[in-house]
C-alpha positions in Angstrom: 9.3 27.4 -12.1 6.0 25.5 -11.8 4.6 27.5 -14.8 7.6 26.5 -17.0 7.2 22.8 -16.0 3.5 22.8 -16.7 4.1 24.3 -20.1 6.6 21.6 -20.9 4.2 19.0 -19.7 1.4 20.3 -21.8 3.5 20.1 -25.0 4.8 16.7 -24.1 1.4 15.3 -23.4 -0.1 16.6 -26.6 2.6 15.0 -28.7 3.3 11.8 -26.8 0.9 10.6 -24.2 -2.6 11.9 -24.5 -3.7 8.3 -24.5 -1.5 7.1 -21.6 -2.3 6.4 -18.0 0.7 5.8 -15.8 0.2 5.1 -12.1 2.7 4.4 -9.3 1.2 2.1 -6.6 -2.4 3.3 -6.5 -4.5 5.9 -8.3 -7.4 7.8 -6.7 -8.9 11.2 -6.3 -9.9 10.5 -2.7 -6.7 11.2 -0.9 -7.4 13.4 2.1 -4.7 15.3 3.9 -5.3 12.7 6.6 -7.5 9.8 5.6 -8.3 6.5 7.5 -10.7 3.8 6.3 -13.9 3.4 8.2 -13.8 -0.4 8.1 -13.6 -1.5 11.8 -12.4 -5.0 10.8 -9.5 -3.6 8.9 -8.5 -1.2 11.6 -8.8 -4.0 14.2 -6.4 -6.2 12.2 -4.0 -3.3 11.7 -3.8 -2.7 15.5 -2.7 -6.3 15.9 0.3 -5.9 13.6 3.9 -4.6 13.8 4.1 -1.6 11.5 7.1 -1.4 9.1 8.0 2.1 8.2 9.7 2.4 4.8 10.4 6.2 4.6 12.5 8.6 2.7 16.3 8.5 3.1 16.4 12.2 3.7 16.5 11.2 7.4 18.3 8.3 8.9 16.7 5.3 10.7 17.6 6.5 14.2 16.0 9.9 13.6 12.7 8.3 12.5 12.8 5.9 15.5 13.2 8.7 17.9 10.3 10.6 16.3 8.0 7.5 16.3 8.7 6.7 19.9 6.9 9.8 21.0 4.2 9.9 18.3 3.2 6.4 17.1 1.4 4.5 19.9 -1.2 2.4 18.0 1.2 -0.5 17.1 4.8 -1.6 17.7 7.0 -0.5 14.9 10.2 -1.0 13.0 12.0 1.4 10.6 13.7 -0.2 7.6 15.5 1.5 4.7 13.6 0.8 1.5 16.6 -0.7 -0.2 17.2 -3.1 2.7 13.6 -4.3 2.8 12.7 -7.8 1.5 8.9 -8.2 1.1 9.1 -12.0 1.2 10.1 -11.8 4.8 6.9 -9.9 5.8 4.1 -11.6 4.0 2.3 -12.9 7.1 -0.6 -11.0 8.7 1.6 -10.0 11.5 2.8 -6.9 9.7 1.5 -3.6 8.4 3.4 -1.0 6.3 3.9 2.7 5.7 5.5 3.6 2.4 5.8 6.6 0.1 3.7 6.5 -3.1 2.7 8.6 -6.0 0.1 8.6 -8.7 -0.7 10.2 -12.0 -4.1 10.1 -13.6 -5.2 11.3 -16.9 -9.0 11.7 -17.4 -11.0 11.2 -20.6 -11.1 15.0 -20.9 -7.3 15.0 -21.0 -6.9 16.6 -17.6 -3.9 15.2 -15.7 -3.8 15.0 -11.9 -0.9 14.0 -9.7 -0.4 13.2 -6.0 2.1 12.0 -3.5 1.4 10.5 -0.1 2.4 8.2 2.7 0.3 5.0 2.3 -0.7 2.9 5.3 -1.7 -0.6 4.4 -1.5 -4.4 5.1 -1.0 -7.3 2.7 -3.9 -9.4 1.7 -2.0 -12.5 2.9 -3.7 -15.2 0.8 -3.5 -13.2 -2.4 0.1 -12.2 -1.7 1.2 -15.8 -1.2 -0.3 -16.7 -4.7 1.5 -13.7 -6.2 4.8 -14.8 -4.7 4.4 -18.2 -6.2 3.9 -16.7 -9.7 6.8 -14.3 -9.1 9.1 -17.1 -8.2 8.6 -18.6 -11.7 9.6 -15.4 -13.5 13.0 -15.0 -15.2 15.5 -13.2 -13.0 15.4 -10.0 -15.1 11.6 -9.9 -14.8 11.8 -10.4 -11.0 14.0 -7.3 -10.7 11.5 -5.2 -12.6 8.5 -6.5 -10.6 7.3 -4.5 -7.5 6.2 -7.0 -4.9 4.9 -4.1 -2.7 2.4 -2.8 -5.3 -0.3 -5.4 -5.3 -2.7 -7.3 -3.0 -3.0 -4.6 -0.4 -5.6 -3.8 2.2 -5.8 0.0 2.4 -5.8 1.6 5.8 -5.2 5.3 5.1 -2.9 8.0 3.7 -1.3 11.3 4.4 -1.0 13.6 1.4 2.3 15.2 0.6 2.8 18.6 -1.0 4.1 17.9 -4.5 7.1 19.8 -5.8 8.2 20.9 -9.3 10.8 18.2 -9.2 8.3 15.5 -8.4 5.8 16.7 -11.1 8.6 16.6 -13.7 9.7 13.1 -12.8 6.1 11.8 -12.8 5.5 13.1 -16.3 8.8 12.5 -18.1 10.4 9.6 -16.2 7.6 7.9 -14.2 9.5 4.7 -13.6 12.2 6.7 -11.9 9.8 8.8 -9.8 10.2 6.6 -6.7 13.9 7.6 -6.6 12.8 11.3 -6.3 10.4 10.3 -3.4 13.0 8.2 -1.5 16.3 9.9 -2.3 15.5 13.6 -2.6 14.2 16.2 -0.2 11.4 17.0 -2.5 8.2 17.5 -0.5 7.8 20.8 1.5 5.6 19.2 4.2 7.9 16.2 4.6 9.8 17.7 7.5 10.3 16.1 11.0 8.0 18.6 12.8 5.2 18.1 10.2 5.7 14.3 10.3 5.4 14.4 14.1 1.9 15.9 13.8 0.9 13.6 11.0 1.9 10.4 12.9 0.2 11.7 16.1 -3.1 12.2 14.2 -2.9 8.9 12.2 -2.1 6.9 15.3 -4.9 8.5 17.3 -7.6 8.0 14.6 -6.6 4.4 14.0 -6.6 3.8 17.8 -10.2 5.1 18.0 -11.2 2.7 15.3 -13.7 5.2 13.7 -11.8 6.1 10.6 -11.7 9.5 8.9 -13.3 10.2 5.5 -11.4 11.4 2.4 -13.0 14.9 2.7 -14.2 15.9 6.1 -15.3 19.4 7.2 -14.9 20.1 10.8 -14.5 23.0 13.3 -13.7 22.5 17.0 -14.3 25.0 19.8 -10.6 25.3 20.3 -10.4 27.3 17.1 -11.8 30.3 19.1 -8.4 30.5 20.8 -7.1 32.3 17.6 -9.1 35.4 18.6 -6.1 36.1 20.9 -3.4 33.8 19.6 -1.2 34.0 16.5 -2.0 31.8 13.5 1.3 30.7 11.9 1.5 30.2 8.1 4.5 28.1 6.8 6.5 30.0 4.2 6.2 27.4 1.5 2.4 28.0 1.3 3.1 31.7 0.8 5.8 31.1 -1.8 3.3 29.1 -3.8 0.8 31.9 -3.6 3.4 34.4 -4.8 4.6 32.2 -7.7 1.2 31.1 -8.9 -1.2 33.9 -8.1 1.1 37.0 -8.2 3.4 35.8 -11.0 6.5 36.0 -8.8 6.0 39.6 -7.7 7.4 40.7 -4.3 5.4 39.9 -1.2 5.0 43.6 -0.4 2.7 44.3 -3.3 -1.1 44.9 -3.0 -1.9 41.5 -4.3 0.0 39.9 -1.4 -1.7 42.1 1.1 -5.1 41.1 -0.3 -4.4 37.5 0.8 -4.8 38.5 4.5 -7.3 41.4 4.1 -10.2 39.4 5.5 -8.3 37.7 8.3 -8.7 40.2 11.1 -6.7 38.4 13.8 -3.0 38.1 14.4 -0.9 36.0 12.0 2.7 35.4 11.2 4.5 33.9 8.2 7.1 31.6 9.5 10.0 29.8 7.7 9.7 26.0 7.4 12.8 25.3 9.5 11.7 27.5 12.4 8.2 26.0 12.5 9.5 22.5 12.5 12.0 23.3 15.4 9.1 24.7 17.4 6.9 21.6 16.8 9.7 19.2 17.7 10.4 21.2 20.9 6.8 20.6 22.0 5.7 24.2 21.8 1.9 24.7 21.5 0.7 27.0 18.8 -1.6 26.9 15.7 -0.6 26.7 12.1 -2.1 26.4 8.7 -1.8 23.4 6.4 -2.7 23.9 2.7 -1.9 21.0 0.6 -3.0 20.5 -3.0 -3.7 17.1 -4.6 -5.5 18.5 -7.5 -8.4 18.6 -8.1 -8.8 18.5 -4.3 -7.1 21.0 -1.9 -7.0 20.6 1.8 -7.2 23.5 4.2 -6.5 22.9 7.9 -5.5 24.5 11.2 -3.4 22.3 13.4 -2.5 22.2 17.1 1.3 21.8 17.0 1.5 20.0 20.3 -1.1 17.3 19.8 -1.5 17.1 16.0 -5.2 17.6 16.4 -7.2 19.5 13.7 -9.1 22.6 14.8 -10.4 23.3 11.4 -10.5 21.1 8.2 -12.1 21.7 4.9 -11.8 20.2 1.4 -11.8 22.5 -1.6 -12.2 21.7 -5.3 -10.5 23.5 -8.2 -7.5 23.7 -10.3 -5.7 26.6 -8.5 -2.6 25.1 -6.8 -2.3 27.9 -4.2 -4.1 29.4 -1.2 -6.6 32.2 -1.8 -7.9 35.1 0.2 -11.2 33.4 0.6 -9.5 30.5 2.3 -8.2 32.7 5.2 -11.6 34.3 5.2 -13.2 30.9 5.8 -10.9 30.3 8.8 -11.8 33.7 10.2 -15.5 33.0 9.8 -15.1 29.7 11.6 -13.2 31.4 14.5 -16.1 33.9 14.8 -19.1 31.6 14.5 -17.7 28.3 15.8 -19.0 26.5 12.6 -18.4 26.4 8.9 
């Protein structure tokens, strides 16, 4: 499916938009799987706010509230449906925000990169007040088209989401409608309650510490050695991507699939997305792989399901949108040596 979409995109770009750059909200190559700015002043201000969560409608407000009660400890919070949110009521410095966002960037070499993420930010209050005054003078039709959430932000951090064929297609062919895909459709494989629990835990903890987390950070903790005896779980959507992209859709039993795990000498298990999320939400402690591409950067991590902590984290560069045998070999090397 991805191959077909990419073929369509290539043809469309060559005919229509080789010169065009379209971006939703913000454009950057620096999105880490989990990124927090290292500006102590910004983090201090954030901790003095109430955080407004404007998340996908695939889960209801009550479900998000229950999840955040146990995971988000750095600020008081409120969950609001995006369509019910009025930015004019939250311009003061008393508020911070978490929204979904997407970007598409075309380079001078005609390469096109796309990403989706949860963006954590505050308003630049003085600039936002000036923007609102200009906005108030616009004709009503122009007001409807204008996104009051897009400008005058103070960036705090982001969590990268795993893009889907549906999202890619929307970003290329109907970019103005892509926000509907983000907010109305179940389109991101790693946007599940269990995964969200671990993301919110980690973001909350990093912001609380006030030290930040760089866009690309390589790390390996002593806890990783536990995988010499314990099972490493690999979410099914990561394996499906490998089968579709690297093995051209062949069955998982073929030699190419076995090669993926050839260098990983310890116990592992491929687990379906629903099961792994149920286990995380139940508070079970185990270790699982994250592999998220935000081309040209890919993020490889091993996560503690109970705490959301990262045992292993590494940034990779390249245009392959799937996991490789060397990636699992890297994890095995880190388990053996305690470093990477």
